[in-house]
N, CA and C atoms of all chains as a GROMACS GRO file, in nm:
protein
  612
    1MET      N    1   0.109  -0.120  -0.017
    1MET     CA    2   0.069  -0.017  -0.011
    1MET      C    3   0.101   0.121  -0.036
    2THR      N    4   0.212   0.127   0.065
    2THR     CA    5   0.322   0.220   0.056
    2THR      C    6   0.304   0.264  -0.069
    3GLN      N    7   0.369   0.126  -0.195
    3GLN     CA    8   0.439   0.160  -0.253
    3GLN      C    9   0.276   0.254  -0.350
    4PHE      N   10   0.181   0.215  -0.378
    4PHE     CA   11   0.090   0.257  -0.382
    4PHE      C   12   0.113   0.414  -0.379
    5PHE      N   13   0.093   0.443  -0.258
    5PHE     CA   14   0.108   0.611  -0.198
    5PHE      C   15   0.192   0.682  -0.300
    6LEU      N   16   0.281   0.629  -0.269
    6LEU     CA   17   0.455   0.679  -0.378
    6LEU      C   18   0.420   0.702  -0.526
    7ILE      N   19   0.353   0.627  -0.565
    7ILE     CA   20   0.276   0.611  -0.712
    7ILE      C   21   0.196   0.719  -0.734
    8ILE      N   22   0.130   0.753  -0.643
    8ILE     CA   23   0.030   0.856  -0.699
    8ILE      C   24   0.101   0.997  -0.607
    9GLY      N   25   0.178   0.992  -0.510
    9GLY     CA   26   0.277   1.132  -0.520
    9GLY      C   27   0.335   1.169  -0.572
   10VAL      N   28   0.440   1.039  -0.676
   10VAL     CA   29   0.469   1.108  -0.800
   10VAL      C   30   0.408   1.150  -0.914
   11GLY      N   31   0.275   1.090  -0.936
   11GLY     CA   32   0.240   1.149  -1.030
   11GLY      C   33   0.147   1.277  -1.006
   12MET      N   34   0.096   1.339  -0.839
   12MET     CA   35   0.116   1.476  -0.852
   12MET      C   36   0.232   1.536  -0.836
   13CYS      N   37   0.335   1.515  -0.860
   13CYS     CA   38   0.468   1.630  -0.865
   13CYS      C   39   0.495   1.628  -0.984
   14VAL      N   40   0.487   1.520  -1.093
   14VAL     CA   41   0.481   1.530  -1.236
   14VAL      C   42   0.389   1.698  -1.247
   15LEU      N   43   0.237   1.668  -1.228
   15LEU     CA   44   0.168   1.787  -1.207
   15LEU      C   45   0.140   1.908  -1.184
   16VAL      N   46   0.214   1.898  -1.080
   16VAL     CA   47   0.277   2.013  -1.001
   16VAL      C   48   0.382   2.056  -1.152
   17LEU      N   49   0.471   2.016  -1.150
   17LEU     CA   50   0.553   2.120  -1.241
   17LEU      C   51   0.501   2.119  -1.431
   18LEU      N   52   0.383   2.075  -1.426
   18LEU     CA   53   0.298   2.106  -1.528
   18LEU      C   54   0.273   2.239  -1.521
   19CYS      N   55   0.153   2.244  -1.401
   19CYS     CA   56   0.117   2.377  -1.326
   19CYS      C   57   0.236   2.522  -1.331
   20LEU      N   58   0.353   2.481  -1.289
   20LEU     CA   59   0.448   2.550  -1.297
   20LEU      C   60   0.431   2.603  -1.396
   21TYR      N   61   0.419   2.509  -1.545
   21TYR     CA   62   0.462   2.640  -1.676
   21TYR      C   63   0.366   2.725  -1.633
   22ARG      N   64   0.263   2.705  -1.663
   22ARG     CA   65   0.126   2.826  -1.624
   22ARG      C   66   0.201   2.882  -1.533
   23ALA      N   67   0.242   2.849  -1.406
   23ALA     CA   68   0.294   2.974  -1.279
   23ALA      C   69   0.377   3.068  -1.377
   24THR      N   70   0.426   3.029  -1.384
   24THR     CA   71   0.591   3.096  -1.489
   24THR      C   72   0.543   3.172  -1.601
   25TYR      N   73   0.511   3.165  -1.703
   25TYR     CA   74   0.490   3.168  -1.821
   25TYR      C   75   0.383   3.250  -1.870
   26GLY      N   76   0.259   3.260  -1.736
   26GLY     CA   77   0.134   3.316  -1.753
   26GLY      C   78   0.074   3.464  -1.790
   27PRO      N   79   0.032   3.451  -1.906
   27PRO     CA   80   0.034   3.560  -2.002
   27PRO      C   81   0.027   3.707  -1.851
   28THR      N   82  -0.065   3.712  -1.823
   28THR     CA   83  -0.109   3.819  -1.683
   28THR      C   84  -0.066   3.742  -1.537
   29ILE      N   85  -0.107   3.854  -1.456
   29ILE     CA   86  -0.062   3.822  -1.282
   29ILE      C   87  -0.170   3.686  -1.279
   30LEU      N   88  -0.283   3.731  -1.334
   30LEU     CA   89  -0.406   3.663  -1.300
   30LEU      C   90  -0.415   3.488  -1.341
   31ASN      N   91  -0.341   3.457  -1.465
   31ASN     CA   92  -0.273   3.292  -1.491
   31ASN      C   93  -0.199   3.326  -1.368
   32ARG      N   94  -0.145   3.348  -1.324
   32ARG     CA   95  -0.002   3.307  -1.244
   32ARG      C   96  -0.087   3.258  -1.100
   33ALA      N   97  -0.175   3.390  -1.062
   33ALA     CA   98  -0.242   3.356  -0.935
   33ALA      C   99  -0.316   3.180  -0.943
   34ALA      N  100  -0.406   3.146  -1.091
   34ALA     CA  101  -0.442   3.032  -1.086
   34ALA      C  102  -0.367   2.959  -1.078
   35GLY      N  103  -0.229   2.952  -1.150
   35GLY     CA  104  -0.089   2.887  -1.138
   35GLY      C  105  -0.140   2.818  -0.989
   36ILE      N  106  -0.045   2.917  -0.978
   36ILE     CA  107  -0.026   2.882  -0.801
   36ILE      C  108  -0.129   2.836  -0.695
   37SER      N  109  -0.280   2.866  -0.701
   37SER     CA  110  -0.368   2.817  -0.612
   37SER      C  111  -0.366   2.719  -0.671
   38ALA      N  112  -0.392   2.611  -0.797
   38ALA     CA  113  -0.390   2.473  -0.841
   38ALA      C  114  -0.280   2.444  -0.774
   39ILE      N  115  -0.132   2.439  -0.778
   39ILE     CA  116   0.004   2.390  -0.731
   39ILE      C  117  -0.019   2.398  -0.583
   40GLY      N  118  -0.078   2.500  -0.525
   40GLY     CA  119  -0.140   2.493  -0.359
   40GLY      C  120  -0.256   2.391  -0.291
   41THR      N  121  -0.278   2.340  -0.378
   41THR     CA  122  -0.411   2.228  -0.357
   41THR      C  123  -0.312   2.095  -0.370
   42LYS      N  124  -0.249   2.059  -0.480
   42LYS     CA  125  -0.174   1.934  -0.538
   42LYS      C  126  -0.053   1.887  -0.381
   43THR      N  127  -0.036   2.045  -0.341
   43THR     CA  128   0.066   2.022  -0.282
   43THR      C  129   0.007   2.003  -0.107
   44LEU      N  130  -0.109   2.007  -0.092
   44LEU     CA  131  -0.174   1.975   0.020
   44LEU      C  132  -0.211   1.811   0.013
   45ILE      N  133  -0.219   1.776  -0.098
   45ILE     CA  134  -0.237   1.649  -0.119
   45ILE      C  135  -0.093   1.538  -0.077
   46ILE      N  136  -0.008   1.640  -0.138
   46ILE     CA  137   0.128   1.570  -0.152
   46ILE      C  138   0.206   1.531  -0.036
   47LEU      N  139   0.167   1.674   0.077
   47LEU     CA  140   0.189   1.664   0.238
   47LEU      C  141   0.148   1.549   0.266
   48LEU      N  142  -0.027   1.506   0.318
   48LEU     CA  143  -0.065   1.401   0.335
   48LEU      C  144  -0.032   1.261   0.286
   49LEU      N  145   0.031   1.269   0.193
   49LEU     CA  146   0.110   1.136   0.100
   49LEU      C  147   0.230   1.101   0.182
   50MET      N  148   0.311   1.232   0.201
   50MET     CA  149   0.420   1.212   0.297
   50MET      C  150   0.393   1.147   0.416
   51GLY      N  151   0.348   1.240   0.451
   51GLY     CA  152   0.282   1.168   0.601
   51GLY      C  153   0.244   1.042   0.627
   52VAL      N  154   0.143   0.950   0.522
   52VAL     CA  155   0.119   0.832   0.478
   52VAL      C  156   0.280   0.737   0.503
   53ILE      N  157   0.330   0.792   0.382
   53ILE     CA  158   0.465   0.708   0.352
   53ILE      C  159   0.569   0.709   0.506
   54TYR      N  160   0.577   0.859   0.554
   54TYR     CA  161   0.671   0.842   0.649
   54TYR      C  162   0.587   0.744   0.819
   55ASP      N  163   0.494   0.747   0.781
   55ASP     CA  164   0.386   0.681   0.903
   55ASP      C  165   0.406   0.818   1.023
   56ARG      N  166   0.418   0.917   0.996
   56ARG     CA  167   0.385   1.005   1.082
   56ARG      C  168   0.254   1.145   1.027
   57ILE      N  169   0.150   1.053   1.011
   57ILE     CA  170   0.059   1.158   0.980
   57ILE      C  171   0.007   1.265   1.065
   58ASP      N  172  -0.035   1.234   1.230
   58ASP     CA  173  -0.036   1.305   1.326
   58ASP      C  174   0.012   1.434   1.282
   59MET      N  175   0.187   1.426   1.273
   59MET     CA  176   0.241   1.571   1.254
   59MET      C  177   0.199   1.651   1.127
   60PHE      N  178   0.175   1.544   0.995
   60PHE     CA  179   0.176   1.596   0.901
   60PHE      C  180   0.060   1.676   0.851
   61ILE      N  181  -0.092   1.636   0.918
   61ILE     CA  182  -0.206   1.652   0.913
   61ILE      C  183  -0.192   1.800   0.944
   62ASP      N  184  -0.151   1.879   1.065
   62ASP     CA  185  -0.183   2.028   1.108
   62ASP      C  186  -0.076   2.121   1.010
   63ILE      N  187  -0.017   2.082   0.992
   63ILE     CA  188   0.105   2.114   0.847
   63ILE      C  189  -0.013   2.096   0.731
   64SER      N  190  -0.055   2.047   0.668
   64SER     CA  191  -0.179   2.021   0.593
   64SER      C  192  -0.285   2.075   0.602
   65MET      N  193  -0.316   2.137   0.685
   65MET     CA  194  -0.475   2.209   0.780
   65MET      C  195  -0.445   2.402   0.766
   66VAL      N  196  -0.272   2.397   0.759
   66VAL     CA  197  -0.204   2.502   0.807
   66VAL      C  198  -0.238   2.589   0.657
   67TYR      N  199  -0.182   2.498   0.544
   67TYR     CA  200  -0.184   2.532   0.457
   67TYR      C  201  -0.274   2.505   0.368
   68ALA      N  202  -0.390   2.467   0.359
   68ALA     CA  203  -0.496   2.470   0.297
   68ALA      C  204  -0.543   2.659   0.328
   69LEU      N  205  -0.566   2.694   0.477
   69LEU     CA  206  -0.635   2.797   0.463
   69LEU      C  207  -0.516   2.895   0.451
   70LEU      N  208  -0.383   2.875   0.430
   70LEU     CA  209  -0.306   2.956   0.350
   70LEU      C  210  -0.331   3.011   0.203
   71ASN      N  211  -0.336   2.875   0.134
   71ASN     CA  212  -0.351   2.883   0.027
   71ASN      C  213  -0.494   2.955  -0.020
   72PHE      N  214  -0.590   2.908   0.037
   72PHE     CA  215  -0.685   3.007   0.068
   72PHE      C  216  -0.704   3.197   0.042
   73LEU      N  217  -0.647   3.172   0.140
   73LEU     CA  218  -0.651   3.341   0.201
   73LEU      C  219  -0.494   3.430   0.104
   74GLY      N  220  -0.412   3.352   0.088
   74GLY     CA  221  -0.325   3.376  -0.060
   74GLY      C  222  -0.393   3.436  -0.128
   75THR      N  223  -0.525   3.298  -0.206
   75THR     CA  224  -0.568   3.360  -0.342
   75THR      C  225  -0.671   3.505  -0.298
   76VAL      N  226  -0.711   3.464  -0.218
   76VAL     CA  227  -0.819   3.570  -0.193
   76VAL      C  228  -0.774   3.708  -0.186
   77VAL      N  229  -0.654   3.711  -0.051
   77VAL     CA  230  -0.626   3.824  -0.043
   77VAL      C  231  -0.541   3.943  -0.187
   78LEU      N  232  -0.509   3.857  -0.308
   78LEU     CA  233  -0.439   3.887  -0.416
   78LEU      C  234  -0.500   3.948  -0.515
   79ALA      N  235  -0.646   3.870  -0.459
   79ALA     CA  236  -0.780   3.897  -0.586
   79ALA      C  237  -0.814   4.020  -0.562
   80LYS      N  238  -0.838   4.055  -0.378
   80LYS     CA  239  -0.848   4.213  -0.385
   80LYS      C  240  -0.801   4.274  -0.370
   81TYR      N  241  -0.647   4.279  -0.338
   81TYR     CA  242  -0.555   4.370  -0.389
   81TYR      C  243  -0.576   4.397  -0.603
   82LEU      N  244  -0.583   4.343  -0.657
   82LEU     CA  245  -0.566   4.371  -0.775
   82LEU      C  246  -0.732   4.401  -0.866
   83GLU      N  247  -0.805   4.369  -0.771
   83GLU     CA  248  -0.993   4.407  -0.823
   83GLU      C  249  -0.925   4.570  -0.715
   84ARG      N  250  -0.868   4.621  -0.669
   84ARG     CA  251  -0.858   4.768  -0.585
   84ARG      C  252  -0.759   4.853  -0.643
   85SER      N  253  -0.644   4.782  -0.743
   85SER     CA  254  -0.577   4.881  -0.772
   85SER      C  255  -0.573   4.876  -0.968
   86GLY      N  256  -0.697   4.775  -0.949
   86GLY     CA  257  -0.743   4.807  -1.145
   86GLY      C  258  -0.708   4.791  -1.233
   87GLU      N  259  -0.586   4.750  -1.217
   87GLU     CA  260  -0.475   4.692  -1.307
   87GLU      C  261  -0.437   4.577  -1.311
   88VAL      N  262  -0.439   4.472  -1.466
   88VAL     CA  263  -0.360   4.314  -1.458
   88VAL      C  264  -0.245   4.336  -1.443
   89MET      N  265  -0.610  -0.902  -0.132
   89MET     CA  266  -0.607  -0.738  -0.108
   89MET      C  267  -0.762  -0.734  -0.015
   90LEU      N  268  -0.755  -0.634   0.102
   90LEU     CA  269  -0.864  -0.578   0.157
   90LEU      C  270  -0.986  -0.556   0.031
   91PHE      N  271  -1.124  -0.547   0.135
   91PHE     CA  272  -1.202  -0.412   0.069
   91PHE      C  273  -1.166  -0.298   0.040
   92LYS      N  274  -1.139  -0.260   0.201
   92LYS     CA  275  -1.113  -0.093   0.203
   92LYS      C  276  -0.960  -0.077   0.125
   93ASP      N  277  -0.882  -0.170   0.107
   93ASP     CA  278  -0.812  -0.109   0.000
   93ASP      C  279  -0.821  -0.077  -0.110
   94VAL      N  280  -0.890  -0.162  -0.144
   94VAL     CA  281  -0.975  -0.120  -0.286
   94VAL      C  282  -1.070  -0.024  -0.291
   95VAL      N  283  -1.166   0.015  -0.222
   95VAL     CA  284  -1.233   0.163  -0.221
   95VAL      C  285  -1.126   0.258  -0.193
   96VAL      N  286  -1.022   0.283  -0.131
   96VAL     CA  287  -0.925   0.357  -0.102
   96VAL      C  288  -0.839   0.393  -0.277
   97ILE      N  289  -0.792   0.271  -0.361
   97ILE     CA  290  -0.710   0.258  -0.468
   97ILE      C  291  -0.845   0.338  -0.554
   98LEU      N  292  -0.952   0.288  -0.566
   98LEU     CA  293  -1.026   0.413  -0.682
   98LEU      C  294  -1.018   0.540  -0.661
   99PHE      N  295  -1.075   0.530  -0.518
   99PHE     CA  296  -1.100   0.748  -0.489
   99PHE      C  297  -0.967   0.818  -0.551
  100MET      N  298  -0.834   0.704  -0.466
  100MET     CA  299  -0.703   0.777  -0.501
  100MET      C  300  -0.638   0.852  -0.635
  101LEU      N  301  -0.701   0.701  -0.754
  101LEU     CA  302  -0.736   0.742  -0.867
  101LEU      C  303  -0.838   0.840  -0.921
  102GLY      N  304  -0.901   0.832  -0.878
  102GLY     CA  305  -1.019   0.891  -0.982
  102GLY      C  306  -0.986   1.064  -0.918
  103GLY      N  307  -0.936   1.074  -0.790
  103GLY     CA  308  -0.868   1.180  -0.740
  103GLY      C  309  -0.761   1.258  -0.837
  104LEU      N  310  -0.679   1.160  -0.881
  104LEU     CA  311  -0.530   1.112  -0.966
  104LEU      C  312  -0.605   1.251  -1.142
  105PHE      N  313  -0.687   1.121  -1.148
  105PHE     CA  314  -0.756   1.147  -1.288
  105PHE      C  315  -0.819   1.337  -1.326
  106LEU      N  316  -0.859   1.343  -1.196
  106LEU     CA  317  -0.913   1.500  -1.167
  106LEU      C  318  -0.836   1.577  -1.193
  107PHE      N  319  -0.720   1.561  -1.142
  107PHE     CA  320  -0.617   1.690  -1.095
  107PHE      C  321  -0.543   1.715  -1.231
  108ALA      N  322  -0.558   1.556  -1.327
  108ALA     CA  323  -0.483   1.586  -1.425
  108ALA      C  324  -0.559   1.604  -1.579
  109THR      N  325  -0.681   1.640  -1.536
  109THR     CA  326  -0.763   1.672  -1.612
  109THR      C  327  -0.773   1.836  -1.555
  110ALA      N  328  -0.767   1.867  -1.468
  110ALA     CA  329  -0.780   1.971  -1.429
  110ALA      C  330  -0.653   2.079  -1.498
  111THR      N  331  -0.490   1.972  -1.430
  111THR     CA  332  -0.374   2.021  -1.476
  111THR      C  333  -0.404   2.090  -1.685
  112PHE      N  334  -0.414   2.012  -1.744
  112PHE     CA  335  -0.411   2.005  -1.910
  112PHE      C  336  -0.543   2.123  -1.922
  113GLY      N  337  -0.654   2.115  -1.824
  113GLY     CA  338  -0.749   2.209  -1.875
  113GLY      C  339  -0.693   2.396  -1.854
  114LEU      N  340  -0.586   2.379  -1.737
  114LEU     CA  341  -0.487   2.510  -1.706
  114LEU      C  342  -0.400   2.527  -1.791
  115LEU      N  343  -0.326   2.417  -1.884
  115LEU     CA  344  -0.239   2.476  -1.978
  115LEU      C  345  -0.298   2.456  -2.097
  116ARG      N  346  -0.410   2.405  -2.180
  116ARG     CA  347  -0.390   2.421  -2.271
  116ARG      C  348  -0.596   2.489  -2.301
  117LEU      N  349  -0.588   2.517  -2.235
  117LEU     CA  350  -0.782   2.631  -2.246
  117LEU      C  351  -0.748   2.756  -2.329
  118PRO      N  352  -0.807   2.841  -2.368
  118PRO     CA  353  -0.771   2.992  -2.433
  118PRO      C  354  -0.744   3.068  -2.382
  119ASP      N  355  -0.864   3.109  -2.273
  119ASP     CA  356  -0.819   3.212  -2.235
  119ASP      C  357  -0.844   3.227  -2.065
  120PHE      N  358  -0.862   3.355  -1.973
  120PHE     CA  359  -0.813   3.289  -1.862
  120PHE      C  360  -0.957   3.265  -1.705
  121TYR      N  361  -1.071   3.307  -1.801
  121TYR     CA  362  -1.157   3.195  -1.751
  121TYR      C  363  -1.200   3.097  -1.800
  122ALA      N  364  -1.173   3.040  -1.929
  122ALA     CA  365  -1.146   2.884  -1.894
  122ALA      C  366  -1.065   2.797  -1.857
  123ARG      N  367  -0.960   2.864  -1.831
  123ARG     CA  368  -0.882   2.830  -1.731
  123ARG      C  369  -0.909   2.808  -1.602
  124LEU      N  370  -0.988   2.890  -1.571
  124LEU     CA  371  -1.013   2.949  -1.404
  124LEU      C  372  -1.143   2.866  -1.401
  125HIS      N  373  -1.223   2.772  -1.515
  125HIS     CA  374  -1.321   2.742  -1.499
  125HIS      C  375  -1.299   2.520  -1.483
  126ALA      N  376  -1.160   2.545  -1.554
  126ALA     CA  377  -1.130   2.421  -1.511
  126ALA      C  378  -1.081   2.381  -1.398
  127THR      N  379  -0.995   2.449  -1.321
  127THR     CA  380  -0.905   2.428  -1.205
  127THR      C  381  -0.980   2.469  -1.098
  128GLY      N  382  -1.109   2.554  -1.130
  128GLY     CA  383  -1.199   2.555  -1.013
  128GLY      C  384  -1.284   2.468  -0.951
  129LYS      N  385  -1.312   2.378  -1.094
  129LYS     CA  386  -1.418   2.251  -1.078
  129LYS      C  387  -1.368   2.108  -1.055
  130ALA      N  388  -1.237   2.107  -1.131
  130ALA     CA  389  -1.188   1.947  -1.145
  130ALA      C  390  -1.131   1.991  -0.992
  131ASP      N  391  -1.030   2.090  -0.987
  131ASP     CA  392  -0.918   2.072  -0.847
  131ASP      C  393  -1.011   2.020  -0.756
  132THR      N  394  -1.183   2.163  -0.717
  132THR     CA  395  -1.194   2.113  -0.557
  132THR      C  396  -1.282   1.966  -0.616
  133LEU      N  397  -1.282   1.900  -0.666
  133LEU     CA  398  -1.324   1.722  -0.633
  133LEU      C  399  -1.234   1.649  -0.657
  134GLY      N  400  -1.106   1.629  -0.732
  134GLY     CA  401  -1.028   1.603  -0.701
  134GLY      C  402  -0.954   1.604  -0.576
  135ALA      N  403  -0.937   1.705  -0.535
  135ALA     CA  404  -0.866   1.705  -0.343
  135ALA      C  405  -0.995   1.651  -0.263
  136LEU      N  406  -1.147   1.696  -0.316
  136LEU     CA  407  -1.233   1.606  -0.226
  136LEU      C  408  -1.195   1.416  -0.209
  137TRP      N  409  -1.190   1.353  -0.375
  137TRP     CA  410  -1.185   1.258  -0.365
  137TRP      C  411  -1.021   1.197  -0.283
  138ALA      N  412  -0.969   1.247  -0.328
  138ALA     CA  413  -0.822   1.243  -0.244
  138ALA      C  414  -0.828   1.228  -0.121
  139LEU      N  415  -0.903   1.303  -0.072
  139LEU     CA  416  -0.889   1.338   0.091
  139LEU      C  417  -0.967   1.243   0.124
  140ILE      N  418  -1.140   1.188   0.098
  140ILE     CA  419  -1.174   1.092   0.134
  140ILE      C  420  -1.146   0.973   0.104
  141GLY      N  421  -1.037   0.941   0.014
  141GLY     CA  422  -0.983   0.794  -0.003
  141GLY      C  423  -0.863   0.786   0.136
  142LEU      N  424  -0.781   0.888   0.207
  142LEU     CA  425  -0.705   0.882   0.311
  142LEU      C  426  -0.760   0.914   0.398
  143ALA      N  427  -0.904   0.961   0.399
  143ALA     CA  428  -0.994   0.922   0.601
  143ALA      C  429  -1.002   0.758   0.555
  144VAL      N  430  -1.045   0.695   0.415
  144VAL     CA  431  -1.131   0.581   0.447
  144VAL      C  432  -1.018   0.463   0.458
  145TYR      N  433  -0.879   0.558   0.421
  145TYR     CA  434  -0.703   0.478   0.422
  145TYR      C  435  -0.715   0.398   0.612
  146HIS      N  436  -0.719   0.569   0.662
  146HIS     CA  437  -0.730   0.588   0.845
  146HIS      C  438  -0.865   0.544   0.904
  147GLY      N  439  -0.930   0.444   0.908
  147GLY     CA  440  -1.059   0.434   0.965
  147GLY      C  441  -1.127   0.544   1.028
  148PHE      N  442  -1.180   0.480   1.119
  148PHE     CA  443  -1.227   0.584   1.222
  148PHE      C  444  -1.163   0.655   1.330
  149SER      N  445  -1.111   0.743   1.364
  149SER     CA  446  -0.999   0.779   1.448
  149SER      C  447  -1.021   0.990   1.394
  150LEU      N  448  -0.920   1.033   1.527
  150LEU     CA  449  -0.933   1.163   1.485
  150LEU      C  450  -0.871   1.201   1.374
  151THR      N  451  -0.767   1.135   1.320
  151THR     CA  452  -0.687   1.144   1.196
  151THR      C  453  -0.783   1.214   1.052
  152SER      N  454  -0.891   1.084   1.091
  152SER     CA  455  -0.991   1.069   0.969
  152SER      C  456  -1.092   1.232   0.981
  153ALA      N  457  -1.124   1.223   1.131
  153ALA     CA  458  -1.190   1.325   1.134
  153ALA      C  459  -1.139   1.456   1.067
  154LYS      N  460  -1.037   1.491   1.140
  154LYS     CA  461  -0.916   1.612   1.040
  154LYS      C  462  -0.922   1.597   0.902
  155ILE      N  463  -0.897   1.464   0.871
  155ILE     CA  464  -0.931   1.541   0.652
  155ILE      C  465  -1.040   1.509   0.638
  156LEU      N  466  -1.147   1.478   0.689
  156LEU     CA  467  -1.303   1.512   0.653
  156LEU      C  468  -1.312   1.666   0.674
  157PHE      N  469  -1.238   1.718   0.758
  157PHE     CA  470  -1.259   1.862   0.819
  157PHE      C  471  -1.177   1.994   0.706
  158ILE      N  472  -1.086   1.883   0.652
  158ILE     CA  473  -1.000   1.948   0.526
  158ILE      C  474  -1.096   1.983   0.410
  159ALA      N  475  -1.169   1.828   0.427
  159ALA     CA  476  -1.223   1.841   0.298
  159ALA      C  477  -1.342   1.920   0.283
  160VAL      N  478  -1.394   1.950   0.422
  160VAL     CA  479  -1.475   2.078   0.423
  160VAL      C  480  -1.459   2.150   0.411
  161PHE      N  481  -1.373   2.210   0.447
  161PHE     CA  482  -1.302   2.358   0.433
  161PHE      C  483  -1.262   2.412   0.283
  162MET      N  484  -1.174   2.262   0.196
  162MET     CA  485  -1.143   2.302   0.095
  162MET      C  486  -1.291   2.321  -0.002
  163PHE      N  487  -1.396   2.236  -0.021
  163PHE     CA  488  -1.517   2.264  -0.024
  163PHE      C  489  -1.620   2.395  -0.065
  164LEU      N  490  -1.573   2.424   0.038
  164LEU     CA  491  -1.608   2.569   0.106
  164LEU      C  492  -1.517   2.677   0.028
  165ALA      N  493  -1.385   2.679   0.033
  165ALA     CA  494  -1.256   2.755   0.029
  165ALA      C  495  -1.265   2.783  -0.120
  166GLN      N  496  -1.266   2.664  -0.183
  166GLN     CA  497  -1.182   2.658  -0.354
  166GLN      C  498  -1.269   2.734  -0.379
  167PRO      N  499  -1.391   2.718  -0.403
  167PRO     CA  500  -1.501   2.800  -0.500
  167PRO      C  501  -1.538   2.943  -0.472
  168THR      N  502  -1.466   2.992  -0.376
  168THR     CA  503  -1.493   3.100  -0.297
  168THR      C  504  -1.382   3.166  -0.343
  169ALA      N  505  -1.268   3.111  -0.359
  169ALA     CA  506  -1.122   3.191  -0.407
  169ALA      C  507  -1.166   3.159  -0.544
  170THR      N  508  -1.236   3.069  -0.629
  170THR     CA  509  -1.184   3.089  -0.790
  170THR      C  510  -1.289   3.217  -0.810
  171HIS      N  511  -1.414   3.217  -0.716
  171HIS     CA  512  -1.494   3.338  -0.761
  171HIS      C  513  -1.439   3.496  -0.742
  172ALA      N  514  -1.360   3.530  -0.641
  172ALA     CA  515  -1.302   3.617  -0.571
  172ALA      C  516  -1.200   3.686  -0.710
  173ILE      N  517  -1.117   3.546  -0.738
  173ILE     CA  518  -1.015   3.636  -0.871
  173ILE      C  519  -1.051   3.611  -0.970
  174SER      N  520  -1.212   3.564  -1.031
  174SER     CA  521  -1.269   3.581  -1.158
  174SER      C  522  -1.352   3.717  -1.102
  175ARG      N  523  -1.435   3.726  -1.015
  175ARG     CA  524  -1.426   3.911  -1.016
  175ARG      C  525  -1.315   3.988  -1.033
  176ALA      N  526  -1.195   3.983  -0.961
  176ALA     CA  527  -1.115   4.076  -0.990
  176ALA      C  528  -1.040   4.078  -1.138
  177ALA      N  529  -1.031   3.966  -1.228
  177ALA     CA  530  -1.047   3.994  -1.311
  177ALA      C  531  -1.190   4.060  -1.438
  178PHE      N  532  -1.281   4.034  -1.371
  178PHE     CA  533  -1.353   4.108  -1.466
  178PHE      C  534  -1.374   4.293  -1.424
  179ARG      N  535  -1.426   4.280  -1.308
  179ARG     CA  536  -1.361   4.443  -1.286
  179ARG      C  537  -1.256   4.528  -1.328
  180CYS      N  538  -1.114   4.446  -1.370
  180CYS     CA  539  -1.008   4.522  -1.417
  180CYS      C  540  -1.026   4.508  -1.614
  181GLY      N  541  -1.115   4.417  -1.653
  181GLY     CA  542  -1.180   4.447  -1.792
  181GLY      C  543  -1.095   4.330  -1.909
  182VAL      N  544  -1.082   4.203  -1.807
  182VAL     CA  545  -1.042   4.159  -1.878
  182VAL      C  546  -1.112   4.079  -1.960
  183GLN      N  547  -1.145   4.070  -2.116
  183GLN     CA  548  -1.222   4.051  -2.190
  183GLN      C  549  -1.269   3.839  -2.210
  184PRO      N  550  -1.339   3.841  -2.204
  184PRO     CA  551  -1.380   3.697  -2.227
  184PRO      C  552  -1.350   3.637  -2.392
  185TRP      N  553  -1.279   3.515  -2.353
  185TRP     CA  554  -1.285   3.476  -2.520
  185TRP      C  555  -1.376   3.422  -2.597
  186THR      N  556  -1.433   3.488  -2.760
  186THR     CA  557  -1.569   3.417  -2.794
  186THR      C  558  -1.558   3.336  -2.929
  187CYS      N  559  -1.667   3.385  -2.985
  187CYS     CA  560  -1.648   3.303  -3.135
  187CYS      C  561  -1.536   3.414  -3.240
  188GLU      N  562  -1.527   3.522  -3.199
  188GLU     CA  563  -1.462   3.585  -3.335
  188GLU      C  564  -1.326   3.569  -3.319
  189ASP      N  565  -1.274   3.553  -3.187
  189ASP     CA  566  -1.161   3.534  -3.189
  189ASP      C  567  -1.124   3.377  -3.247
  190ALA      N  568  -1.213   3.271  -3.163
  190ALA     CA  569  -1.198   3.146  -3.246
  190ALA      C  570  -1.157   3.139  -3.433
  191VAL      N  571  -1.276   3.244  -3.489
  191VAL     CA  572  -1.252   3.299  -3.631
  191VAL      C  573  -1.122   3.313  -3.692
  192LEU      N  574  -1.060   3.414  -3.605
  192LEU     CA  575  -0.922   3.464  -3.632
  192LEU      C  576  -0.824   3.301  -3.620
  193LEU      N  577  -0.821   3.252  -3.546
  193LEU     CA  578  -0.715   3.114  -3.518
  193LEU      C  579  -0.754   3.004  -3.677
  194LYS      N  580  -0.867   3.027  -3.687
  194LYS     CA  581  -0.921   2.876  -3.814
  194LYS      C  582  -1.078   2.958  -3.806
  195ASP      N  583  -1.053   2.910  -3.942
  195ASP     CA  584  -1.196   2.981  -4.069
  195ASP      C  585  -1.335   2.861  -4.040
  196ASP      N  586  -1.306   2.763  -3.974
  196ASP     CA  587  -1.390   2.630  -4.010
  196ASP      C  588  -1.531   2.692  -3.887
  197VAL      N  589  -1.480   2.724  -3.807
  197VAL     CA  590  -1.539   2.769  -3.750
  197VAL      C  591  -1.664   2.778  -3.737
  198VAL      N  592  -1.636   2.906  -3.808
  198VAL     CA  593  -1.818   2.993  -3.901
  198VAL      C  594  -1.911   2.858  -3.924
  199GLU      N  595  -1.809   2.747  -4.020
  199GLU     CA  596  -1.890   2.675  -4.103
  199GLU      C  597  -1.984   2.589  -4.008
  200GLN      N  598  -1.919   2.568  -3.930
  200GLN     CA  599  -1.982   2.445  -3.815
  200GLN      C  600  -2.100   2.501  -3.756
  201GLY      N  601  -2.152   2.612  -3.798
  201GLY     CA  602  -2.271   2.651  -3.707
  201GLY      C  603  -2.209   2.750  -3.569
  202GLY      N  604  -2.112   2.786  -3.550
  202GLY     CA  605  -2.025   2.920  -3.468
  202GLY      C  606  -2.082   3.044  -3.474
  203ALA      N  607  -2.128   3.069  -3.620
  203ALA     CA  608  -2.215   3.203  -3.597
  203ALA      C  609  -2.264   3.239  -3.452
  204LYS      N  610  -2.223   3.404  -3.475
  204LYS     CA  611  -2.310   3.409  -3.326
  204LYS      C  612  -2.391   3.521  -3.334
   0.00000   0.00000   0.00000
């Protein structure tokens, strides 16, 4: 079962690298924000998979909870800032 | 192989498939609103399936209760973030991709009933 979780984690890492293209070369800052939000969601799952693989899920789950909160807050704050500044 | 393991494998593979769908949508779709349409929904459901798979793997415990709390939070927070950033794009004046833009790329679109 550990090997299955390892394979899923490697697949998630490949998807994060693909999302990194949009986060790096996205035409505007809004595309970069969408890419970073997608990367944050995948990182949350990767953290939980690392907790399962290392058998320390009780520690990694709190980190992943904080990561979910920070990802949401970062996206909302960036959206509010861009909306107020009025330029893309 | 236990029945629980089969359920976990099915949920995790479904989550990975939905994440792959969201990623290819983010890379390949033509404009910002379409990309947000891909990531806003497929990413949320993929995270939900992967978290439910991990919760089933851990059985009935405090850890799985925390994982389900993260799932409920993601289900509330991810559409809110998507809505906030798409509203910011609309107020900043980002124009949606329409059929006229498609005509510039490929003339076949009009003949196939793409007239607006």
